[in-house]
Each structure stands twice: as structure tokens, then as C-alpha cells.
N, C-alpha and C positions, 0 to 999 in steps of 0.2 A: 729392592731386588728386579737383577736388570729378566728383562722376559725375551725367551726366542719360538719360534715357531720353526719347527725341524722338516723342512723344505725338500723334496722331490720333486721330481717327473709325474708321481701316480698321489698327491696330494694339491696339485696345484689348483684346483677350485677351490677344496678348502680355505686353505688356507689366504687367497682373493674372500670371499667370504667371513672370514673369521679377521682377516689384519684392519679390517678398520675399526674394530672393538677395541681392541688394546694395543698399549703405545709397544709394540714386539719389534724386533729383528729377523731377520733368518738366519735359519743356522745349516749348516749339512752334517751335524755331528752334535751331541754333547756339548753344552757350553754350563758353567758354574749361574745359577737363580733359577730362575722358574722355566721350567723345557714343555713344550706343549706339544703335543702329536697328535694327528689327526690319518689312522688308515685304517686298510678294509683287510679282510681275511686271508689274503692271498699273500700281507703283507708282514701279519702278526709275530711268526718267527722271527723273522731279521729283524724287527722292534724292539722284542723279549731282549734278544740276544745283548742287540745297543744299548739296551739300556742295563743290564746286568752287570754287564761289563762295564760302566761308566761308575757304575755303584761299588765295582769292587774294587773302583780306582779311588773309590773316597771321593767322586764330585759330589763338591756344595750343591747340588740341585734338588727343585721337587717336580716330579715329572706327573704330568696330567694330561691324561687320553682324555679322546673322543672322536667320534665318525662313526661306522659300521657295525666295524668288530669289537669296539668297546663296550656302545650304546646295547649289544645283545649279547657280550658276555664278560659282565661288569666284574665278577667273582674273579674269574681268571686274570683278566688285567690286572688286577689290587693284588698278583701274586708277585709282578713288577712295579705295579706306579703307583702312585699314594692316591692319586683322585682320579675318578672316569667321570667327564658329562656325560650322563644320558640323555641321547636325545639332541632338538636342537640349541647350536651351544649361543644364539645370540642375546641372550638375556643371562642366562648362566655363566659363561664363562668370563665377562668384566664383574660379576657378583662373588664368584669363588678367587677370581687373582685379587682382589679389595682383603678379602677373608683371611688369605695367604702372607697377601704384604703388610694388613694390620693387625696381624696376629690374633683374629675373632673368631670366631665360634664357626666352625664350617655344617657345621649341621644345621645352620642358619640357611643356608644356601641350598634351594630349591633344583629339583632335577641332577643330583651328583650321588657319586657310591664312594668312598673311603674307607677305611681302617680306624678303629679307633679301642686301643687295648685289645689287639688282635683278633675284633670283632667287626665284618662290613655292617655297616650304615647305610641305608639310603633315605636321603630326605624326600620330601613330598614332590610329586610328580608336576613339573611347570607345566600351562596349559601354553597351547600352539602358539607361536609370535605372533603379529602382522608385521608382514612380509617389508609392506610401505614403509616401515620404523628403520628400516636397516638397508644401508646400502649393498649390492651384490659383489662388487668391488670400490675397492679406490685404488694404490698402489699398484696393484698387480690385475691387469688386465686378463679378461675373462667372459667365457659366453655369457647373456643376461639368464636370468634364472627368472624365467616369467609365473611357474606354477611350483605347485610344492605338491606333498601328497596324490593318495591316489586312492577309489573307492574300491579296487576290485578285487585285492589280495590275493593274486596268485601266489600258490603256493613257495615255486620257489625264490620270490623278491623278496626285499627287505625294505625296499621304499616305503608300502604302507606300515610297517612298522617301527619305523623311524623319523617318518612324518607328521603319521595320521592318515586315516583311510577320509578323511574331507578334503578337499581339494582348496587350497587356496591361491590367489592371484596377486603378482604385482601390478597397479593399478598401468594404466597409458600413460600418462603424465612420467611417472615414476619412470617405466620402462626406459621413454624417448629419451630423460635426462642424460642416462648415464647412455645411452643408447653414440650420445654422440661424441664419445668418447672413442668412439668402434673406427677403421678405416670400412669396415664388414661388419654386419650386424649379424650375429647370433647368439643363440638361446639353449637355455638348459627346461627341460622339461618331460615328465612322466610320459607325458601326449599332448603334445602344444595342438595338434585342432582340438583339444578338452578346455583350452584358453578360456576365461570367465563364464564355465558354465562346473557344473556338479559333479564334474569326471563320468558321466553317466549318459549324456544328451548333449551333445555339440551346441554351442551357443555361436553360431557363424557368422552373426551381424558382430560380435566382439572381437571373435578376429580377424573380420574385415575391417573394425574399425581401429583396432592395433597397427596392423601393416599398413592403412591408409595413412593414420600419424605419422609412420615410422618413413612413408615414400618422402614426406614430404626434406627430409635430410639429404635425398637424391647420394643415397649409398648402397651397396649391393647387400641385399638381406638374404638371409638363408634359413629358412623356414620348414620344420619338418625334416630337416637332417640333423644325423648326429650330430651332440646330443640329447636331441628333441624328438627319436622317432615318434609317431603316430600308432593309434589303433586302428584294425584294417577296419572295423566297424562304425570309425569315423569318417572315414575315406568314402567321396561323394564326389559327383560331377561339380558340384556349387562350391565342395570347399577345395576343387582343385584348378577352378577357375579363379579364386581368389586368390589362389598361391601362384599362377602362372602369371597374372598382373602384377604382381606386384612383387613376386621374390626373383630370384637371380640362380639357384640352384636347378640342377638336374634331375639331380636324385629325391625322391621318396625314403627315409630309414621306416622301414614297416617290421612292429614286431607280431611276427606269426608264429613262431618259438616252435608247432610242427605240425605235423601233415594228417597226423590223427586223431579224430575227433573225439575216441575214446580218452584220450592222454588232456588234448583241447579242455576236456569235460575236469577231470583230474584232477587239472592241477588250476583249477579255477577263472579263464581265461576269459569266460564271458560271449566267447564266440565260437564259429568252428571253421570246419577250413573253406567253405564255403565263400565266406567271408575274406580269406584270406586271396585265395582267386580273384576273385569280384575284384578287391581292394587293388589285386595287381593289373588287371586288362583295366580300369577305370584310369591307373597311372599312366600304363603307356598308353589309352587313346589320346592322353593329354598332354603328351612327348616328354614324360619322362618316364623316368628308368627305375622302376622298386627294386630297393636293396633290403632286404626281407631277412630276418633274424632269424635262426632256427637252432635250438638245443639238440643235442644227440647227447644218451645216456639219460635222459632221467630216467628216477627210479622203477615209475611203473612202469616202463616202455618194453614191451616184448621185441623179437623178433618181426613180430607183422607191423607194430607200430614205427619202429624203426625204419622196415619198407617202404611205409606209407610217407614218411616224412621224404625216404630217397627219392622219391616218386614225386615228390613236391616240389624238391631241389629241381629237380630233373626240368621239369613243368616250370616251374620261372627262369631257368637257363633257356628254354625253348622257345619263351614267347620274349625273351630278352632280357630279362629281368636278370638282378642279382643275387649275390648270397651272402650271409652275415653266421659262419656258423660257428659254434661254441658246444664245448664240452660241458656236460652238468657238473656243477660244483655247489653242494651243497654250503649252506649262508648260515649262520647260526641268526636265532630268532625267528625261523621261517618253518613253517610244519615237516617239509624236506630236510631242513638242519639232522647232521647225523645217519639219513639214509644216502646206501651203498649207490654210483652210479649203474646204469645196464650197462655189459659189456658192449663194444661197439663191433658191428660186423668187417669182415673182410669185404664186402661191398662197399659197408659205409667211407673205409677208410680210402679206397680203390676211386671212388665215386668225388667224394671233398678234394682227394688229392690231384686227376682231372677238371676240376672246376678250377681248383687254386691255378693249376699251371696255365689255362686259356683265361686265366683273370677276369673268371668269375665269379670269385670266391674271395672274400676276405675273412676275418677271425681269425684263429686260433691255425687253422691248416693254411690259410692264406702266409700265413706269417713264417710255418716249417716249412715252408715251399721254398720260399726266398731265403732263406738261411739255410737252405740245401744249395743252392744256386748260388750264393755269394760264396761261398764253399769251394766249389768246384769251380767259379771261375778264376 
């Protein structure tokens, strides 16, 4: 049976990590054979419609799903798919494909969910993988995943639920080997300044050793930029001295999320507003621009909490930083799943729109303003 990855611009990083594992081709739509999908919650409805249409057309295909949404809601996904890879796919996906192609019992494959005689079956959970045993990419270039997992367990975030709360890291020789394929070197990590550590306390000697090794390749290095933001409580003069010495980036992506101490505590961030402001000031002192993620509409957010976050956004702009604003989206598998977003005030819409117009804000509001400009151009 021929194997296909359903590809689009939103799952390119997933496909880059999975395509080294199986002999598969890319497809812009369903094909006969084994169809592999990786998707997040915003794409779920579109994916379900596509798969259901293919089944109605009697396409001879086995549909396999993985990624954040299927891992969190396998029962829902199995209303449309034949199999779900729950969690990491490096070991599970090749074993499942062998079982399908050889007609073996899928119940012997760890880490999957499937239907048997109308009942949903879950196999034994699989242990976290050793990242060094699996390439971050082969045919499709992508930022190098240096770390996986997160110990903090923020209530809105899928990362610790998908990859565990114990941080794992690719070793420096492995990262360096794959960095040679890039013209410039970029990373993915839940917190790039946690490289080599347990995720709760930085090991800056590990960060320095990584960047020092990569600097020998004489290529631009971008560290602590999207999609490898940093936690504000990991930002220090020592950390920034390492980044400015070895890296080419002019910004640091910082996970702030809220200006309200009560909200920060409620979502389990493990730091307060003071750490966000201190991190911004340290970043600016070192000639870099802080780009701060803020979430608006968190379920526990009161009007006063939202005002505090708006005040933080103003403070960041006045200092010379930028904001990446997001509307809260409940994600399955997290404690805030099925919680209703708090309403956004007119003041929030007005300020964020103004920041976007002045080029000081990215995220959903920035895209909205750009779209409005394009329509009137």
C-alpha cells in the first residue's frame, strides 16, 4: 500500500519530523493507500469534512491521524479515522504502518487508539522517545527541535500533555550535524534557554556550549526567536550575553501571557508580572527587542485583569518592545478545555488595533489590520 502524508502549510514541521520514519509521499488531498494526517484543533473540522468526503467517494484508503488534536480527543477523531497515534509518533507510526500493511493485530502496537467491532480500543502507553535516535528532518528542512516536553503544566497549553513534563534534549553533536544543512540555524523548543536543563532551572553552560559549537559553522544563528520563545524567569544578563555573542537575532520572543498576577498564578505560569517587565528591560539593555506573547480572553480573566494586561502591552510599547497578541482558544486535553473565553472589552480591541497599525503588534490583530489595509489598497 502506498503511504501519503496529507501536507499543507500548517503541518510542515510535523511532516518534516515524521517523513524520515516512513517511505511516504506528500499529497494535497486524499489518495488511495495509507493516508497520514497531523493536525491541530483549528483544522479539525476541515480535516473531518475532507476524510468523510473521501469515504463517501469510496476511496480505498486507511486513514491515520496524529498530532495535538487527535492525541487529546482520540474518541472524536475515530468517528472519522481508522487509527489515532496518541502522543509521539517516532516509534509508534512505523510500527502501526507495518501492522496495517502486513495484516497484523494493531492491538500489539503501543500508543494507538482504534475501533474493533464498534468499540474503541487503547493500547499500552508508549514511553517518551530518545530524541537523538530520530532526525528532526530529512527531505523537508525545518527548524531544529532541540528540546521537547515542559515541566510547568500551564493550564492553556498542550505541550506537557502531548510530550510529557520531563524535558528531553537533542545532544550538541546531533544538533550540529543537522544544522549543516541550513543556510541559517533556527530552533524549536518550549523554552530555548532551558536547553540541557530540567526546564525549571537554566543550565547556561549547556546553552553556551551549544551555540559555541554551532558558531563554528559560520552561519547566522537565531536563538530565542519564534518558534523557540523563552520564559521571562530564564532571562538574565548572562543569558543575553551568550545570545548576543553567538547569535544574529535582533528580537527575543518572550512568553508573558498576562499582566495580571492573579491570572498568571491561576494558569500556572510559575512567574509574575515583575519577571516579565524585568526580562524586557534586560533584553532592551542588551540591544535586543522583546517580542512578548500575551493572551486575551482567558476564562478567569476579569475586566480588571484584562486592564492589567492592556497596561502591560502599553508599557512594553513605551519601552520599545513589541507584543504578539492572541485570543484565548481552548485546547483539548488541557484544564481549560471547554471553558468559555472571557469577553474582550472595546478598550482592548482599540488598543491592540492601534498597536498593530503602528507596527508594534503581531498575532491575530496584526493580521486583521493587514487584511483590512490590503482590501482598501
